[in-house]
Backbone as CSV, one residue per row, in Angstrom:
resi,resn,N_x,N_y,N_z,CA_x,CA_y,CA_z,C_x,C_y,C_z
1,UNK,64.005,221.873,20.295,65.402,222.176,19.989,66.311,221.155,20.651
2,UNK,67.421,220.864,19.997,68.395,219.945,20.563,69.097,220.609,21.747
3,UNK,69.167,219.898,22.868,69.830,220.432,24.058,70.744,219.368,24.656
4,UNK,71.765,219.851,25.338,72.640,219.003,26.149,72.521,219.511,27.578
5,UNK,72.079,218.648,28.478,71.848,219.033,29.865,72.916,218.411,30.742
6,UNK,73.561,219.225,31.567,74.580,218.750,32.501,74.174,219.192,33.905
7,UNK,73.624,218.273,34.662,73.160,218.586,36.012,74.337,218.722,36.967
8,UNK,74.162,219.570,37.958,75.219,219.742,38.962,75.434,218.445,39.731
9,UNK,74.347,217.766,40.065,74.417,216.469,40.748,73.073,215.783,40.555
10,UNK,72.867,214.675,41.242,71.633,213.913,41.060,70.655,214.096,42.206
11,UNK,70.814,215.186,42.973,69.951,215.396,44.136,68.764,216.301,43.842
12,UNK,68.675,216.828,42.646,67.587,217.738,42.311,68.101,218.963,41.593
13,UNK,67.205,219.889,41.319,67.588,221.085,40.584,68.567,221.932,41.384
14,UNK,69.562,222.473,40.695,70.515,223.377,41.331,69.871,224.747,41.530
15,UNK,70.408,225.562,42.441,69.834,226.900,42.649,69.859,227.759,41.398
16,UNK,70.884,227.571,40.562,71.013,228.366,39.345,71.182,227.441,38.148
17,UNK,70.619,227.867,37.026,70.755,227.150,35.768,71.270,228.139,34.724
18,UNK,72.367,227.799,34.073,72.919,228.655,33.035,72.663,227.995,31.687
19,UNK,71.943,228.704,30.831,71.587,228.224,29.495,72.463,228.961,28.494
20,UNK,73.174,228.213,27.644,74.088,228.838,26.694,73.754,228.430,25.265
21,UNK,73.828,229.421,24.371,73.608,229.226,22.941,74.935,229.363,22.207
22,UNK,75.205,228.506,21.224,76.523,228.510,20.576,76.649,229.567,19.490
23,UNK,77.877,229.770,19.069,78.158,230.609,17.913,77.657,229.914,16.655
24,UNK,77.553,230.665,15.571,77.146,230.089,14.297,78.093,228.958,13.899
25,UNK,77.525,227.921,13.312,78.275,226.756,12.834,78.913,225.952,13.964
26,UNK,78.475,226.199,15.197,78.923,225.401,16.328,77.740,224.608,16.873
27,UNK,78.043,223.566,17.636,77.016,222.674,18.162,76.971,222.741,19.686
28,UNK,75.852,222.267,20.235,75.716,222.238,21.685,76.825,221.397,22.314
29,UNK,77.182,220.304,21.661,78.230,219.424,22.198,79.596,220.097,22.242
30,UNK,79.793,221.142,21.449,81.083,221.831,21.454,81.390,222.446,22.814
31,UNK,80.350,222.884,23.532,80.579,223.434,24.865,81.201,222.384,25.778
32,UNK,80.717,221.149,25.670,81.267,220.066,26.492,82.699,219.766,26.060
33,UNK,82.906,219.626,24.760,84.244,219.321,24.244,85.252,220.384,24.632
34,UNK,84.828,221.646,24.667,85.753,222.744,24.956,85.904,223.032,26.442
35,UNK,85.333,222.174,27.279,85.620,222.250,28.709,84.708,223.138,29.536
36,UNK,83.563,223.546,29.007,82.678,224.417,29.776,82.083,223.691,30.983
37,UNK,81.681,222.432,30.803,81.162,221.669,31.934,82.286,221.382,32.916
38,UNK,83.433,220.962,32.406,84.566,220.646,33.277,84.972,221.842,34.128
39,UNK,84.902,223.047,33.559,85.287,224.245,34.311,84.349,224.473,35.491
40,UNK,83.056,224.225,35.294,82.099,224.388,36.389,82.278,223.308,37.437
41,UNK,82.513,222.077,36.985,82.652,220.975,37.940,83.964,221.069,38.725
42,UNK,85.014,221.571,38.087,86.291,221.729,38.785,86.157,222.694,39.953
43,UNK,85.196,223.592,39.875,84.979,224.569,40.937,83.874,224.141,41.893
44,UNK,83.312,222.953,41.676,82.239,222.410,42.532,81.076,223.389,42.667
45,UNK,80.713,224.020,41.556,79.647,225.014,41.587,78.283,224.346,41.463
46,UNK,77.320,224.770,42.269,75.967,224.202,42.188,75.190,224.809,41.018
47,UNK,75.603,224.463,39.819,75.011,225.010,38.601,74.555,223.888,37.685
48,UNK,73.297,223.943,37.263,72.867,223.115,36.153,73.201,223.868,34.866
49,UNK,73.673,223.151,33.871,74.063,223.757,32.604,73.221,223.171,31.478
50,UNK,72.729,224.037,30.610,71.957,223.602,29.454,72.552,224.269,28.214
51,UNK,72.962,223.476,27.261,73.509,223.987,26.005,72.490,223.700,24.902
52,UNK,72.062,224.753,24.242,70.938,224.681,23.300,71.437,224.920,21.889
53,UNK,70.960,224.117,20.962,71.343,224.266,19.562,70.109,224.478,18.689
54,UNK,69.764,225.735,18.396,68.630,225.979,17.513,68.994,225.642,16.071
55,UNK,67.988,225.340,15.278,68.235,225.121,13.851,68.293,226.466,13.137
56,UNK,68.782,226.439,11.916,68.823,227.667,11.120,67.425,228.231,10.926
57,UNK,66.443,227.364,10.762,65.070,227.838,10.586,64.565,228.531,11.840
58,UNK,64.889,227.987,13.006,64.484,228.621,14.268,65.033,230.039,14.364
59,UNK,66.273,230.217,13.910,66.899,231.535,13.983,66.282,232.481,12.970
60,UNK,66.084,231.997,11.752,65.581,232.849,10.677,64.179,233.362,10.960
61,UNK,63.303,232.479,11.442,61.916,232.917,11.674,61.680,233.396,13.108
62,UNK,62.752,233.472,13.902,62.734,233.964,15.278,61.941,233.075,16.224
63,UNK,61.534,231.898,15.767,60.828,230.984,16.668,61.744,230.488,17.774
64,UNK,63.066,230.670,17.606,63.999,230.269,18.646,63.670,230.953,19.962
65,UNK,63.195,232.181,19.923,62.908,232.909,21.163,61.711,232.311,21.886
66,UNK,60.677,231.944,21.128,59.507,231.300,21.732,59.867,229.923,22.266
67,UNK,60.642,229.174,21.488,61.015,227.830,21.908,61.921,227.866,23.132
68,UNK,62.838,228.819,23.184,63.660,228.988,24.384,62.784,229.229,25.612
69,UNK,61.824,230.090,25.438,60.933,230.460,26.531,60.166,229.248,27.039
70,UNK,59.559,228.511,26.109,58.653,227.424,26.483,59.375,226.122,26.818
71,UNK,60.490,225.847,26.137,61.137,224.548,26.276,62.311,224.538,27.251
72,UNK,62.865,225.721,27.553,64.089,225.745,28.359,63.964,226.638,29.594
73,UNK,63.638,227.917,29.391,63.659,228.864,30.510,62.530,228.590,31.494
74,UNK,61.298,228.479,31.024,60.187,228.230,31.949,60.329,226.899,32.683
75,UNK,60.747,225.815,32.021,60.971,224.579,32.774,62.063,224.707,33.835
76,UNK,63.120,225.453,33.548,64.168,225.655,34.555,63.602,226.384,35.773
77,UNK,62.811,227.402,35.521,62.193,228.140,36.627,61.213,227.258,37.386
78,UNK,60.488,226.413,36.657,59.533,225.517,37.308,60.237,224.516,38.220
79,UNK,61.470,224.160,37.878,62.251,223.264,38.746,62.776,223.981,39.976
80,UNK,62.628,225.314,40.015,63.074,226.082,41.167,64.419,226.755,40.994
81,UNK,64.958,226.752,39.765,66.262,227.361,39.508,66.121,228.792,39.014
82,UNK,67.071,229.634,39.391,67.213,230.939,38.758,67.858,230.727,37.398
83,UNK,67.327,231.364,36.383,67.788,231.109,35.012,68.675,232.238,34.508
84,UNK,69.897,231.872,34.168,70.804,232.749,33.435,70.795,232.298,31.983
85,UNK,70.755,233.252,31.074,70.797,232.930,29.650,72.012,233.607,29.035
86,UNK,72.706,232.884,28.187,73.872,233.473,27.555,74.172,232.844,26.218
87,UNK,75.241,233.304,25.628,75.635,232.752,24.349,76.931,233.355,23.866
88,UNK,77.449,232.716,22.838,78.677,233.157,22.191,78.345,233.652,20.797
89,UNK,78.853,234.834,20.436,78.681,235.392,19.092,77.201,235.449,18.727
90,UNK,76.748,234.707,17.709,75.326,234.705,17.351,74.469,234.290,18.535
91,UNK,74.973,233.359,19.345,74.225,232.951,20.529,73.992,234.102,21.494
92,UNK,74.972,235.002,21.619,74.788,236.181,22.460,73.738,237.119,21.903
93,UNK,73.703,237.237,20.582,72.686,238.060,19.918,71.291,237.520,20.221
94,UNK,71.132,236.205,20.141,69.838,235.596,20.432,69.473,235.764,21.906
95,UNK,70.457,235.658,22.787,70.189,235.849,24.212,69.699,237.266,24.491
96,UNK,70.317,238.254,23.855,69.848,239.636,24.006,68.429,239.789,23.467
97,UNK,68.148,239.142,22.327,66.810,239.210,21.764,65.772,238.628,22.704
98,UNK,66.122,237.533,23.381,65.209,236.955,24.361,65.002,237.915,25.532
99,UNK,66.096,238.478,26.040,66.001,239.382,27.187,65.174,240.622,26.862
100,UNK,65.246,241.087,25.623,64.460,242.255,25.235,62.970,241.986,25.338
101,UNK,62.585,240.712,25.290,61.176,240.336,25.348,60.780,239.749,26.694
102,UNK,61.701,239.085,27.390,61.355,238.333,28.603,62.357,238.562,29.721
103,UNK,62.789,239.787,29.903,63.817,240.055,30.909,63.389,239.595,32.295
104,UNK,62.101,239.674,32.595,61.613,239.304,33.919,61.749,237.837,34.253
105,UNK,62.002,236.995,33.247,62.167,235.567,33.481,63.607,235.194,33.824
106,UNK,64.518,236.155,33.705,65.944,235.852,33.822,66.574,236.460,35.068
107,UNK,67.569,235.745,35.600,68.391,236.301,36.670,69.538,237.109,36.099
108,UNK,69.978,236.753,34.893,71.091,237.475,34.301,71.397,237.001,32.901
109,UNK,72.311,237.716,32.258,72.779,237.405,30.917,74.288,237.199,30.946
110,UNK,74.762,236.195,30.216,76.191,235.948,30.051,76.503,236.047,28.570
111,UNK,77.074,237.160,28.158,77.343,237.426,26.745,78.839,237.341,26.498
112,UNK,79.255,236.316,25.789,80.670,236.113,25.487,80.907,236.415,24.016
113,UNK,81.675,237.461,23.746,81.964,237.879,22.371,80.698,237.950,21.526
114,UNK,79.656,238.635,22.016,78.376,238.585,21.308,78.394,239.359,19.994
115,UNK,77.698,238.817,19.017,77.376,239.609,17.834,76.262,240.560,18.255
116,UNK,76.442,241.836,18.010,75.446,242.824,18.468,74.909,243.644,17.302
117,UNK,74.951,243.076,16.104,74.408,243.776,14.951,75.503,244.379,14.082
118,UNK,75.053,245.023,13.037,75.976,245.581,12.057,76.622,246.869,12.562
119,UNK,77.677,247.283,11.843,78.341,248.538,12.195,77.460,249.739,11.893
120,UNK,76.365,249.548,11.121,75.489,250.674,10.798,74.833,251.238,12.057
121,UNK,74.323,250.331,12.904,73.653,250.802,14.120,74.668,251.299,15.140
122,UNK,75.767,250.560,15.333,76.768,251.037,16.291,77.390,252.344,15.809
123,UNK,77.464,252.538,14.479,77.937,253.813,13.953,76.980,254.941,14.295
124,UNK,75.693,254.684,14.211,74.693,255.681,14.614,74.885,256.075,16.073
125,UNK,75.092,255.050,16.915,75.252,255.303,18.346,76.507,256.135,18.600
126,UNK,77.594,255.796,17.900,78.840,256.552,18.077,78.663,258.001,17.653
127,UNK,77.982,258.222,16.521,77.780,259.596,16.045,76.867,260.397,16.968
128,UNK,76.020,259.686,17.722,75.137,260.360,18.678,75.826,260.637,20.001
129,UNK,77.103,260.244,20.087,77.840,260.471,21.328,77.604,259.404,22.371
130,UNK,77.058,258.271,21.965,76.781,257.175,22.896,75.302,256.873,22.967
131,UNK,74.965,255.837,23.732,73.573,255.415,23.825,72.672,256.482,24.419
132,UNK,73.228,257.314,25.308,72.414,258.351,25.927,71.827,259.318,24.924
133,UNK,72.561,259.610,23.879,72.083,260.553,22.876,71.445,259.912,21.664
134,UNK,71.461,258.577,21.624,70.916,257.858,20.470,69.408,257.740,20.560
135,UNK,68.724,258.055,19.492,67.278,257.925,19.437,66.930,256.622,18.725
136,UNK,66.300,255.720,19.451,66.014,254.384,18.927,64.739,254.380,18.103
137,UNK,64.759,255.084,16.992,63.579,255.165,16.132,63.460,253.905,15.292
138,UNK,62.228,253.539,14.986,61.982,252.421,14.083,62.396,251.081,14.636
139,UNK,62.213,250.850,15.936,62.698,249.614,16.552,61.751,248.433,16.387
140,UNK,60.465,248.686,16.207,59.499,247.598,16.271,59.764,246.506,15.247
141,UNK,60.177,246.876,14.053,60.404,245.895,12.997,61.881,245.680,12.697
142,UNK,62.743,246.246,13.488,64.180,246.146,13.270,64.797,245.484,14.498
143,UNK,65.211,244.231,14.348,65.679,243.464,15.494,66.920,244.091,16.124
144,UNK,67.849,244.598,15.306,69.063,245.182,15.870,68.738,246.400,16.723
145,UNK,67.887,247.258,16.215,67.536,248.449,16.994,66.716,248.092,18.224
146,UNK,65.920,247.032,18.132,65.188,246.564,19.310,66.165,246.164,20.419
147,UNK,67.239,245.468,20.028,68.222,245.042,21.016,68.916,246.232,21.658
148,UNK,69.304,247.200,20.826,70.002,248.356,21.378,69.070,249.236,22.208
149,UNK,67.785,249.256,21.899,66.838,249.973,22.753,66.771,249.305,24.122
150,UNK,66.782,247.968,24.115,66.801,247.242,25.384,68.062,247.573,26.180
151,UNK,69.208,247.580,25.506,70.468,247.902,26.194,70.412,249.323,26.754
152,UNK,69.856,250.246,25.988,69.784,251.633,26.434,68.960,251.771,27.703
153,UNK,67.895,250.983,27.824,67.014,251.085,28.992,67.376,250.094,30.093
154,UNK,68.478,249.387,29.911,68.888,248.334,30.833,69.091,248.869,32.247
155,UNK,68.575,248.127,33.227,68.705,248.471,34.645,69.347,247.281,35.350
156,UNK,70.596,247.439,35.786,71.315,246.316,36.382,70.732,245.899,37.728
157,UNK,69.854,246.730,38.317,69.209,246.332,39.557,68.154,245.261,39.311
158,UNK,67.671,245.164,38.088,66.641,244.189,37.754,67.186,242.973,37.016
159,UNK,68.301,243.130,36.324,68.877,242.051,35.539,70.382,242.249,35.457
160,UNK,71.128,241.238,35.844,72.585,241.335,35.735,73.002,240.978,34.314
161,UNK,73.913,241.762,33.762,74.434,241.494,32.429,75.953,241.407,32.509
162,UNK,76.498,240.289,32.078,77.944,240.064,32.083,78.431,240.022,30.650
163,UNK,79.396,240.873,30.322,79.973,240.918,28.980,81.415,240.463,29.033
164,UNK,81.736,239.419,28.281,83.113,238.972,28.137,83.579,239.213,26.714
165,UNK,84.747,239.798,26.557,85.221,240.173,25.220,86.717,239.958,25.091
166,UNK,87.145,239.510,23.918,88.559,239.423,23.598,89.022,240.725,22.968
167,UNK,90.141,241.218,23.389,90.571,242.539,22.918,90.916,242.547,21.428
168,UNK,91.231,241.370,20.866,91.543,241.294,19.447,90.403,240.688,18.626
169,UNK,89.242,240.575,19.238,88.074,240.039,18.543,87.699,240.940,17.370
170,UNK,87.257,240.344,16.270,86.895,241.162,15.108,85.668,242.036,15.377
171,UNK,84.916,241.732,16.421,83.772,242.562,16.797,84.083,243.460,18.001
172,UNK,85.355,243.589,18.355,85.723,244.277,19.599,85.212,245.712,19.655
173,UNK,85.241,246.434,18.531,84.765,247.818,18.555,83.288,247.891,18.922
174,UNK,82.504,246.930,18.430,81.076,246.915,18.776,80.869,246.482,20.223
175,UNK,81.716,245.571,20.699,81.634,245.173,22.109,81.889,246.365,23.019
176,UNK,82.799,247.246,22.607,83.109,248.407,23.447,81.920,249.358,23.536
177,UNK,81.124,249.427,22.489,79.907,250.242,22.544,78.955,249.668,23.581
178,UNK,78.797,248.347,23.574,77.951,247.705,24.582,78.523,247.901,25.976
179,UNK,79.833,247.789,26.109,80.472,247.929,27.419,80.203,249.287,28.045
180,UNK,80.046,250.312,27.221,79.795,251.655,27.741,78.476,251.746,28.491
181,UNK,77.550,250.817,28.219,76.248,250.836,28.889,76.262,250.057,30.198
182,UNK,77.391,249.404,30.494,77.472,248.538,31.662,78.422,249.101,32.706
183,UNK,78.261,248.624,33.920,79.221,248.967,34.969,80.542,248.281,34.677
184,UNK,81.636,248.895,35.088,82.961,248.336,34.821,83.089,246.923,35.371
185,UNK,82.447,246.651,36.517,82.537,245.327,37.133,81.830,244.262,36.317
186,UNK,80.995,244.658,35.377,80.231,243.712,34.565,80.879,243.440,33.214
187,UNK,82.072,243.965,32.999,82.777,243.788,31.729,84.107,243.096,31.986
188,UNK,84.352,242.017,31.248,85.604,241.275,31.356,86.297,241.307,30.000
189,UNK,87.460,241.897,29.951,88.231,242.007,28.714,89.540,241.257,28.871
190,UNK,89.807,240.324,27.948,91.017,239.506,28.028,91.716,239.527,26.676
191,UNK,93.001,239.181,26.615,93.653,239.048,25.316,93.011,237.901,24.537
192,UNK,92.955,238.060,23.219,92.435,236.966,22.414,91.470,237.424,21.350
193,UNK,91.145,236.519,20.452,90.271,236.812,19.327,88.928,236.136,19.442
194,UNK,88.339,235.877,18.275,87.005,235.279,18.214,87.187,233.769,18.053
195,UNK,87.524,233.093,19.169,87.871,231.676,19.075,87.619,230.988,20.415
196,UNK,87.633,229.658,20.379,87.292,228.890,21.572,88.259,229.093,22.734
197,UNK,89.571,229.168,22.523,90.436,229.402,23.687,90.081,230.679,24.444
198,UNK,89.743,231.732,23.706,89.352,232.990,24.356,88.014,232.826,25.053
199,UNK,87.073,232.190,24.389,85.749,232.002,24.983,85.834,231.143,26.232
200,UNK,86.692,230.134,26.227,86.848,229.285,27.422,87.386,230.127,28.588
201,UNK,88.359,230.974,28.324,88.901,231.814,29.401,87.823,232.766,29.924
202,UNK,87.041,233.344,29.033,85.962,234.248,29.443,84.913,233.508,30.274
203,UNK,84.609,232.277,29.902,83.660,231.460,30.652,84.179,231.175,32.058
204,UNK,85.451,230.820,32.165,86.025,230.568,33.482,85.973,231.824,34.351
205,UNK,86.249,232.973,33.771,86.169,234.232,34.523,84.736,234.525,34.955
206,UNK,83.792,234.242,34.075,82.375,234.428,34.419,81.989,233.561,35.607
207,UNK,82.369,232.295,35.593,82.059,231.402,36.707,82.681,231.909,38.005
208,UNK,83.928,232.335,37.933,84.607,232.835,39.130,83.934,234.094,39.665
209,UNK,83.585,234.997,38.753,83.041,236.295,39.165,81.628,236.171,39.680
210,UNK,80.814,235.334,39.054,79.379,235.311,39.374,78.981,234.239,40.369
211,UNK,79.710,233.115,40.404,79.205,231.990,41.174,80.190,231.407,42.194
212,UNK,81.481,231.619,42.024,82.439,231.063,42.981,82.325,231.813,44.308
213,UNK,82.402,231.100,45.426,82.335,231.774,46.723,83.575,232.626,46.956
214,UNK,83.348,233.786,47.547,84.470,234.697,47.839,84.482,234.997,49.332
215,UNK,85.662,234.954,49.914,85.797,235.226,51.348,85.595,236.718,51.617
């Protein structure tokens, strides 16, 4: 897969590596153009950044998850870095799909305005009164239900999950369903829609909340 790697410095692997997947019809280079690397460097954070661009075929046949595992996450861990995986929109959906299979390889998830499936499944969850009452039947062959089963069983003591959402995002109602499964401190809600200015602000908040030193 095509990747753009931005090392924290030239002294070796950083303690943490954040791997990000783009939204549909976006490229790995868009993260650089939109200031994601600059935001980390402005804060002098010891973070290696990897922006991954799967092909449409990788997404369709789900080989993206295997390739992420073998080509990106395991090498980051082998270098001695803790691996965070995240994405925007479709990229967030793929990150959740990876975590549902390989949560033990990750230090955390960074989900910015993630696509979390159709309104059919979130409607089921709402009618069940939330994830607690939802029965995740038929998950093995249904990727959306597999993801929501993972969210339902999510344990923040084993994996940190950060959700960033724009309040005017077209997927905001589905994001709120996901937010209900998380601690309030793990959800960042800002004004904005499904666009790069909002995603950039959410990324900056993620860096501040998760990696910036606090007195």
